[in-house]
Biotite code that builds the C-alpha atoms (Angstrom):
import biotite.structure as struc

atoms = struc.array([
    struc.Atom([135.057, 131.330, 118.707], chain_id="A", res_id=1, res_name="MET", atom_name="CA", element="C"),
    struc.Atom([135.166, 129.359, 115.439], chain_id="A", res_id=2, res_name="ARG", atom_name="CA", element="C"),
    struc.Atom([132.371, 127.023, 114.448], chain_id="A", res_id=3, res_name="THR", atom_name="CA", element="C"),
    struc.Atom([132.577, 123.999, 112.163], chain_id="A", res_id=4, res_name="LEU", atom_name="CA", element="C"),
    struc.Atom([131.487, 126.205, 109.264], chain_id="A", res_id=5, res_name="SER", atom_name="CA", element="C"),
    struc.Atom([134.154, 128.811, 110.056], chain_id="A", res_id=6, res_name="ASP", atom_name="CA", element="C"),
    struc.Atom([137.433, 127.636, 108.479], chain_id="A", res_id=7, res_name="PRO", atom_name="CA", element="C"),
    struc.Atom([140.700, 128.685, 110.066], chain_id="A", res_id=8, res_name="ALA", atom_name="CA", element="C"),
    struc.Atom([142.814, 131.364, 108.385], chain_id="A", res_id=9, res_name="PHE", atom_name="CA", element="C"),
    struc.Atom([145.455, 128.663, 107.866], chain_id="A", res_id=10, res_name="GLU", atom_name="CA", element="C"),
    struc.Atom([142.974, 126.946, 105.528], chain_id="A", res_id=11, res_name="THR", atom_name="CA", element="C"),
    struc.Atom([142.701, 130.158, 103.528], chain_id="A", res_id=12, res_name="THR", atom_name="CA", element="C"),
    struc.Atom([146.488, 130.217, 103.153], chain_id="A", res_id=13, res_name="ILE", atom_name="CA", element="C"),
    struc.Atom([146.516, 126.511, 102.217], chain_id="A", res_id=14, res_name="LEU", atom_name="CA", element="C"),
    struc.Atom([143.917, 127.069, 99.482], chain_id="A", res_id=15, res_name="VAL", atom_name="CA", element="C"),
    struc.Atom([145.690, 130.205, 98.234], chain_id="A", res_id=16, res_name="ARG", atom_name="CA", element="C"),
    struc.Atom([148.991, 128.365, 97.944], chain_id="A", res_id=17, res_name="ASP", atom_name="CA", element="C"),
    struc.Atom([147.916, 124.910, 96.746], chain_id="A", res_id=18, res_name="THR", atom_name="CA", element="C"),
    struc.Atom([144.457, 124.929, 95.140], chain_id="A", res_id=19, res_name="CYS", atom_name="CA", element="C"),
    struc.Atom([144.778, 123.697, 91.554], chain_id="A", res_id=20, res_name="LEU", atom_name="CA", element="C"),
    struc.Atom([141.416, 125.197, 90.639], chain_id="A", res_id=21, res_name="CYS", atom_name="CA", element="C"),
    struc.Atom([142.433, 128.648, 91.881], chain_id="A", res_id=22, res_name="LEU", atom_name="CA", element="C"),
    struc.Atom([145.812, 128.501, 90.125], chain_id="A", res_id=23, res_name="HIS", atom_name="CA", element="C"),
    struc.Atom([144.257, 127.268, 86.858], chain_id="A", res_id=24, res_name="ALA", atom_name="CA", element="C"),
    struc.Atom([141.605, 130.021, 86.969], chain_id="A", res_id=25, res_name="GLN", atom_name="CA", element="C"),
    struc.Atom([144.188, 132.733, 87.668], chain_id="A", res_id=26, res_name="ARG", atom_name="CA", element="C"),
    struc.Atom([146.439, 131.518, 84.850], chain_id="A", res_id=27, res_name="ALA", atom_name="CA", element="C"),
    struc.Atom([143.507, 131.227, 82.434], chain_id="A", res_id=28, res_name="ALA", atom_name="CA", element="C"),
    struc.Atom([142.350, 134.779, 83.217], chain_id="A", res_id=29, res_name="ARG", atom_name="CA", element="C"),
    struc.Atom([145.884, 136.178, 82.865], chain_id="A", res_id=30, res_name="ALA", atom_name="CA", element="C"),
    struc.Atom([146.426, 134.430, 79.517], chain_id="A", res_id=31, res_name="ILE", atom_name="CA", element="C"),
    struc.Atom([142.979, 135.458, 78.262], chain_id="A", res_id=32, res_name="ALA", atom_name="CA", element="C"),
    struc.Atom([143.693, 139.100, 79.179], chain_id="A", res_id=33, res_name="ARG", atom_name="CA", element="C"),
    struc.Atom([146.911, 139.009, 77.140], chain_id="A", res_id=34, res_name="ARG", atom_name="CA", element="C"),
    struc.Atom([145.067, 137.639, 74.113], chain_id="A", res_id=35, res_name="PHE", atom_name="CA", element="C"),
    struc.Atom([142.172, 140.079, 74.634], chain_id="A", res_id=36, res_name="ASP", atom_name="CA", element="C"),
    struc.Atom([144.645, 142.973, 74.452], chain_id="A", res_id=37, res_name="ILE", atom_name="CA", element="C"),
    struc.Atom([146.359, 141.866, 71.248], chain_id="A", res_id=38, res_name="VAL", atom_name="CA", element="C"),
    struc.Atom([143.122, 140.816, 69.521], chain_id="A", res_id=39, res_name="LEU", atom_name="CA", element="C"),
    struc.Atom([141.295, 144.045, 70.371], chain_id="A", res_id=40, res_name="LYS", atom_name="CA", element="C"),
    struc.Atom([142.346, 145.795, 67.111], chain_id="A", res_id=41, res_name="PRO", atom_name="CA", element="C"),
    struc.Atom([140.629, 142.949, 65.210], chain_id="A", res_id=42, res_name="VAL", atom_name="CA", element="C"),
    struc.Atom([137.519, 143.417, 67.339], chain_id="A", res_id=43, res_name="GLY", atom_name="CA", element="C"),
    struc.Atom([137.691, 140.017, 69.025], chain_id="A", res_id=44, res_name="LEU", atom_name="CA", element="C"),
    struc.Atom([138.098, 138.741, 72.544], chain_id="A", res_id=45, res_name="THR", atom_name="CA", element="C"),
    struc.Atom([140.117, 135.612, 73.246], chain_id="A", res_id=46, res_name="SER", atom_name="CA", element="C"),
    struc.Atom([136.874, 133.685, 73.752], chain_id="A", res_id=47, res_name="GLY", atom_name="CA", element="C"),
    struc.Atom([135.446, 134.896, 70.450], chain_id="A", res_id=48, res_name="GLN", atom_name="CA", element="C"),
    struc.Atom([138.669, 133.936, 68.686], chain_id="A", res_id=49, res_name="PHE", atom_name="CA", element="C"),
    struc.Atom([138.452, 130.405, 70.127], chain_id="A", res_id=50, res_name="SER", atom_name="CA", element="C"),
    struc.Atom([134.797, 130.155, 69.139], chain_id="A", res_id=51, res_name="LEU", atom_name="CA", element="C"),
    struc.Atom([135.449, 131.319, 65.579], chain_id="A", res_id=52, res_name="LEU", atom_name="CA", element="C"),
    struc.Atom([138.394, 128.920, 65.270], chain_id="A", res_id=53, res_name="MET", atom_name="CA", element="C"),
    struc.Atom([136.175, 126.056, 66.458], chain_id="A", res_id=54, res_name="SER", atom_name="CA", element="C"),
    struc.Atom([133.941, 126.782, 63.443], chain_id="A", res_id=55, res_name="LEU", atom_name="CA", element="C"),
    struc.Atom([136.829, 126.824, 60.966], chain_id="A", res_id=56, res_name="ASN", atom_name="CA", element="C"),
    struc.Atom([136.056, 123.383, 59.516], chain_id="A", res_id=57, res_name="ARG", atom_name="CA", element="C"),
    struc.Atom([135.293, 121.950, 56.089], chain_id="A", res_id=58, res_name="PRO", atom_name="CA", element="C"),
    struc.Atom([131.700, 121.205, 57.158], chain_id="A", res_id=59, res_name="GLN", atom_name="CA", element="C"),
    struc.Atom([129.589, 123.322, 59.518], chain_id="A", res_id=60, res_name="PRO", atom_name="CA", element="C"),
    struc.Atom([129.500, 121.699, 62.991], chain_id="A", res_id=61, res_name="PRO", atom_name="CA", element="C"),
    struc.Atom([126.376, 121.451, 65.080], chain_id="A", res_id=62, res_name="ASN", atom_name="CA", element="C"),
    struc.Atom([125.867, 123.501, 68.213], chain_id="A", res_id=63, res_name="LEU", atom_name="CA", element="C"),
    struc.Atom([126.286, 120.501, 70.517], chain_id="A", res_id=64, res_name="SER", atom_name="CA", element="C"),
    struc.Atom([129.679, 119.482, 69.134], chain_id="A", res_id=65, res_name="SER", atom_name="CA", element="C"),
    struc.Atom([131.013, 123.042, 69.424], chain_id="A", res_id=66, res_name="VAL", atom_name="CA", element="C"),
    struc.Atom([129.685, 123.317, 72.976], chain_id="A", res_id=67, res_name="ALA", atom_name="CA", element="C"),
    struc.Atom([131.439, 120.054, 73.863], chain_id="A", res_id=68, res_name="ALA", atom_name="CA", element="C"),
    struc.Atom([134.723, 121.148, 72.258], chain_id="A", res_id=69, res_name="LEU", atom_name="CA", element="C"),
    struc.Atom([134.697, 124.454, 74.142], chain_id="A", res_id=70, res_name="LEU", atom_name="CA", element="C"),
    struc.Atom([133.444, 122.844, 77.395], chain_id="A", res_id=71, res_name="ALA", atom_name="CA", element="C"),
    struc.Atom([130.440, 125.196, 77.409], chain_id="A", res_id=72, res_name="MET", atom_name="CA", element="C"),
    struc.Atom([126.804, 124.509, 77.964], chain_id="A", res_id=73, res_name="ASP", atom_name="CA", element="C"),
    struc.Atom([124.572, 125.147, 74.946], chain_id="A", res_id=74, res_name="ARG", atom_name="CA", element="C"),
    struc.Atom([122.928, 128.195, 76.541], chain_id="A", res_id=75, res_name="THR", atom_name="CA", element="C"),
    struc.Atom([126.270, 129.906, 77.144], chain_id="A", res_id=76, res_name="THR", atom_name="CA", element="C"),
    struc.Atom([127.426, 129.069, 73.623], chain_id="A", res_id=77, res_name="LEU", atom_name="CA", element="C"),
    struc.Atom([124.213, 130.505, 72.165], chain_id="A", res_id=78, res_name="THR", atom_name="CA", element="C"),
    struc.Atom([124.729, 133.723, 74.141], chain_id="A", res_id=79, res_name="ALA", atom_name="CA", element="C"),
    struc.Atom([128.339, 133.939, 72.925], chain_id="A", res_id=80, res_name="ASN", atom_name="CA", element="C"),
    struc.Atom([127.262, 133.438, 69.327], chain_id="A", res_id=81, res_name="LEU", atom_name="CA", element="C"),
    struc.Atom([124.807, 136.360, 69.285], chain_id="A", res_id=82, res_name="LYS", atom_name="CA", element="C"),
    struc.Atom([127.354, 139.203, 69.000], chain_id="A", res_id=83, res_name="PRO", atom_name="CA", element="C"),
    struc.Atom([129.230, 137.243, 66.324], chain_id="A", res_id=84, res_name="LEU", atom_name="CA", element="C"),
    struc.Atom([126.000, 136.742, 64.391], chain_id="A", res_id=85, res_name="GLU", atom_name="CA", element="C"),
    struc.Atom([125.153, 140.455, 64.698], chain_id="A", res_id=86, res_name="ARG", atom_name="CA", element="C"),
    struc.Atom([128.581, 141.271, 63.236], chain_id="A", res_id=87, res_name="ARG", atom_name="CA", element="C"),
    struc.Atom([127.873, 138.723, 60.482], chain_id="A", res_id=88, res_name="ARG", atom_name="CA", element="C"),
    struc.Atom([130.942, 136.658, 61.378], chain_id="A", res_id=89, res_name="LEU", atom_name="CA", element="C"),
    struc.Atom([128.858, 133.539, 62.000], chain_id="A", res_id=90, res_name="VAL", atom_name="CA", element="C"),
    struc.Atom([125.689, 132.162, 60.440], chain_id="A", res_id=91, res_name="LYS", atom_name="CA", element="C"),
    struc.Atom([123.342, 129.738, 62.210], chain_id="A", res_id=92, res_name="THR", atom_name="CA", element="C"),
    struc.Atom([121.088, 127.459, 60.196], chain_id="A", res_id=93, res_name="MET", atom_name="CA", element="C"),
    struc.Atom([118.888, 124.424, 60.679], chain_id="A", res_id=94, res_name="ALA", atom_name="CA", element="C"),
    struc.Atom([120.544, 121.075, 60.073], chain_id="A", res_id=95, res_name="ASP", atom_name="CA", element="C"),
    struc.Atom([118.947, 119.634, 56.903], chain_id="A", res_id=96, res_name="PRO", atom_name="CA", element="C"),
    struc.Atom([119.337, 116.103, 58.362], chain_id="A", res_id=97, res_name="LYS", atom_name="CA", element="C"),
    struc.Atom([117.738, 117.042, 61.699], chain_id="A", res_id=98, res_name="ASP", atom_name="CA", element="C"),
    struc.Atom([115.582, 120.161, 61.764], chain_id="A", res_id=99, res_name="GLY", atom_name="CA", element="C"),
    struc.Atom([115.862, 120.368, 65.559], chain_id="A", res_id=100, res_name="ARG", atom_name="CA", element="C"),
    struc.Atom([119.664, 120.748, 65.424], chain_id="A", res_id=101, res_name="ALA", atom_name="CA", element="C"),
    struc.Atom([121.473, 123.959, 64.493], chain_id="A", res_id=102, res_name="ARG", atom_name="CA", element="C"),
    struc.Atom([124.590, 124.164, 62.352], chain_id="A", res_id=103, res_name="LEU", atom_name="CA", element="C"),
    struc.Atom([127.158, 126.935, 62.792], chain_id="A", res_id=104, res_name="LEU", atom_name="CA", element="C"),
    struc.Atom([129.152, 128.354, 59.914], chain_id="A", res_id=105, res_name="GLN", atom_name="CA", element="C"),
    struc.Atom([131.773, 131.033, 59.512], chain_id="A", res_id=106, res_name="LEU", atom_name="CA", element="C"),
    struc.Atom([130.743, 133.652, 56.992], chain_id="A", res_id=107, res_name="THR", atom_name="CA", element="C"),
    struc.Atom([133.223, 135.035, 54.458], chain_id="A", res_id=108, res_name="PRO", atom_name="CA", element="C"),
    struc.Atom([133.549, 138.086, 56.725], chain_id="A", res_id=109, res_name="HIS", atom_name="CA", element="C"),
    struc.Atom([134.240, 135.775, 59.691], chain_id="A", res_id=110, res_name="GLY", atom_name="CA", element="C"),
    struc.Atom([136.964, 134.017, 57.714], chain_id="A", res_id=111, res_name="ARG", atom_name="CA", element="C"),
    struc.Atom([138.492, 137.388, 56.791], chain_id="A", res_id=112, res_name="ALA", atom_name="CA", element="C"),
    struc.Atom([138.574, 138.476, 60.448], chain_id="A", res_id=113, res_name="VAL", atom_name="CA", element="C"),
    struc.Atom([140.222, 135.172, 61.391], chain_id="A", res_id=114, res_name="LEU", atom_name="CA", element="C"),
    struc.Atom([142.787, 135.635, 58.618], chain_id="A", res_id=115, res_name="ALA", atom_name="CA", element="C"),
    struc.Atom([143.867, 138.878, 60.305], chain_id="A", res_id=116, res_name="VAL", atom_name="CA", element="C"),
    struc.Atom([143.633, 137.452, 63.847], chain_id="A", res_id=117, res_name="ALA", atom_name="CA", element="C"),
    struc.Atom([145.618, 134.234, 63.338], chain_id="A", res_id=118, res_name="VAL", atom_name="CA", element="C"),
    struc.Atom([149.056, 135.876, 62.849], chain_id="A", res_id=119, res_name="PRO", atom_name="CA", element="C"),
    struc.Atom([148.420, 137.971, 65.971], chain_id="A", res_id=120, res_name="ILE", atom_name="CA", element="C"),
    struc.Atom([147.485, 134.811, 67.888], chain_id="A", res_id=121, res_name="TRP", atom_name="CA", element="C"),
    struc.Atom([150.551, 132.947, 66.563], chain_id="A", res_id=122, res_name="ARG", atom_name="CA", element="C"),
    struc.Atom([152.896, 135.708, 67.695], chain_id="A", res_id=123, res_name="HIS", atom_name="CA", element="C"),
    struc.Atom([151.565, 135.968, 71.256], chain_id="A", res_id=124, res_name="LEU", atom_name="CA", element="C"),
    struc.Atom([151.177, 132.209, 71.549], chain_id="A", res_id=125, res_name="HIS", atom_name="CA", element="C"),
    struc.Atom([154.863, 131.757, 70.678], chain_id="A", res_id=126, res_name="ALA", atom_name="CA", element="C"),
    struc.Atom([155.828, 134.390, 73.262], chain_id="A", res_id=127, res_name="GLU", atom_name="CA", element="C"),
    struc.Atom([153.816, 132.646, 75.971], chain_id="A", res_id=128, res_name="ILE", atom_name="CA", element="C"),
    struc.Atom([155.287, 129.254, 75.103], chain_id="A", res_id=129, res_name="GLU", atom_name="CA", element="C"),
    struc.Atom([158.802, 130.726, 75.525], chain_id="A", res_id=130, res_name="LYS", atom_name="CA", element="C"),
    struc.Atom([157.848, 131.672, 79.098], chain_id="A", res_id=131, res_name="GLU", atom_name="CA", element="C"),
    struc.Atom([157.018, 128.045, 79.961], chain_id="A", res_id=132, res_name="LEU", atom_name="CA", element="C"),
    struc.Atom([159.545, 125.354, 80.778], chain_id="A", res_id=133, res_name="SER", atom_name="CA", element="C"),
    struc.Atom([157.569, 122.571, 79.050], chain_id="A", res_id=134, res_name="ASP", atom_name="CA", element="C"),
    struc.Atom([154.495, 123.786, 77.150], chain_id="A", res_id=135, res_name="PRO", atom_name="CA", element="C"),
    struc.Atom([153.811, 120.351, 75.625], chain_id="A", res_id=136, res_name="ASP", atom_name="CA", element="C"),
    struc.Atom([153.675, 118.749, 79.066], chain_id="A", res_id=137, res_name="ARG", atom_name="CA", element="C"),
    struc.Atom([151.398, 121.518, 80.339], chain_id="A", res_id=138, res_name="LEU", atom_name="CA", element="C"),
    struc.Atom([149.065, 121.021, 77.366], chain_id="A", res_id=139, res_name="ARG", atom_name="CA", element="C"),
    struc.Atom([148.989, 117.263, 77.980], chain_id="A", res_id=140, res_name="THR", atom_name="CA", element="C"),
    struc.Atom([148.233, 117.696, 81.671], chain_id="A", res_id=141, res_name="GLU", atom_name="CA", element="C"),
    struc.Atom([145.537, 120.300, 81.021], chain_id="A", res_id=142, res_name="LEU", atom_name="CA", element="C"),
    struc.Atom([143.946, 117.996, 78.442], chain_id="A", res_id=143, res_name="ASN", atom_name="CA", element="C"),
    struc.Atom([144.013, 115.187, 81.011], chain_id="A", res_id=144, res_name="THR", atom_name="CA", element="C"),
    struc.Atom([142.199, 117.389, 83.506], chain_id="A", res_id=145, res_name="LEU", atom_name="CA", element="C"),
    struc.Atom([139.666, 118.484, 80.895], chain_id="A", res_id=146, res_name="SER", atom_name="CA", element="C"),
    struc.Atom([138.535, 114.875, 80.369], chain_id="A", res_id=147, res_name="THR", atom_name="CA", element="C"),
    struc.Atom([136.827, 114.973, 83.775], chain_id="A", res_id=148, res_name="PHE", atom_name="CA", element="C"),
    struc.Atom([133.180, 115.953, 83.770], chain_id="A", res_id=149, res_name="ASP", atom_name="CA", element="C"),
    struc.Atom([131.500, 118.138, 86.378], chain_id="A", res_id=150, res_name="ASN", atom_name="CA", element="C"),
    struc.Atom([130.928, 115.240, 88.792], chain_id="A", res_id=151, res_name="ARG", atom_name="CA", element="C"),
    struc.Atom([134.671, 114.647, 89.073], chain_id="A", res_id=152, res_name="GLY", atom_name="CA", element="C"),
    struc.Atom([134.658, 111.379, 87.172], chain_id="A", res_id=153, res_name="SER", atom_name="CA", element="C"),
    struc.Atom([136.235, 110.627, 83.829], chain_id="A", res_id=154, res_name="VAL", atom_name="CA", element="C"),
    struc.Atom([133.920, 111.592, 80.974], chain_id="A", res_id=155, res_name="ALA", atom_name="CA", element="C"),
    struc.Atom([133.140, 108.718, 78.642], chain_id="A", res_id=156, res_name="GLY", atom_name="CA", element="C"),
])
């Protein structure tokens, strides 16, 4: 006998077939795996590539702005930075305007790795876009969804 906390199998099928969260997670993992494979010769994962690209700016960004851009909490970002710092791809320094804040900067070696990785990214990215009927619309809709914070309301 089912209880209130015991969903019917039909609910499982409904979630499997319609859940936007599940479908977005599956697609994100599949795309990330493809990028992980092609970026492996450069020694980067798809996440590391995105992180390094987020630092490719004229002025070093602070940790908080990078965390916000990547939709990561600061602790997760700090953990993801450590292997890049050990490889000397990224340098972390105190913000001279606010000693409590940390600035993140690509090193010359980090820029060199990105210079090799970007053409690889461009090639696979173009291939993936060819597989989609309307990549611009998908990007727009994903960006719309990413403006919601973790409480389900629009972030301000």
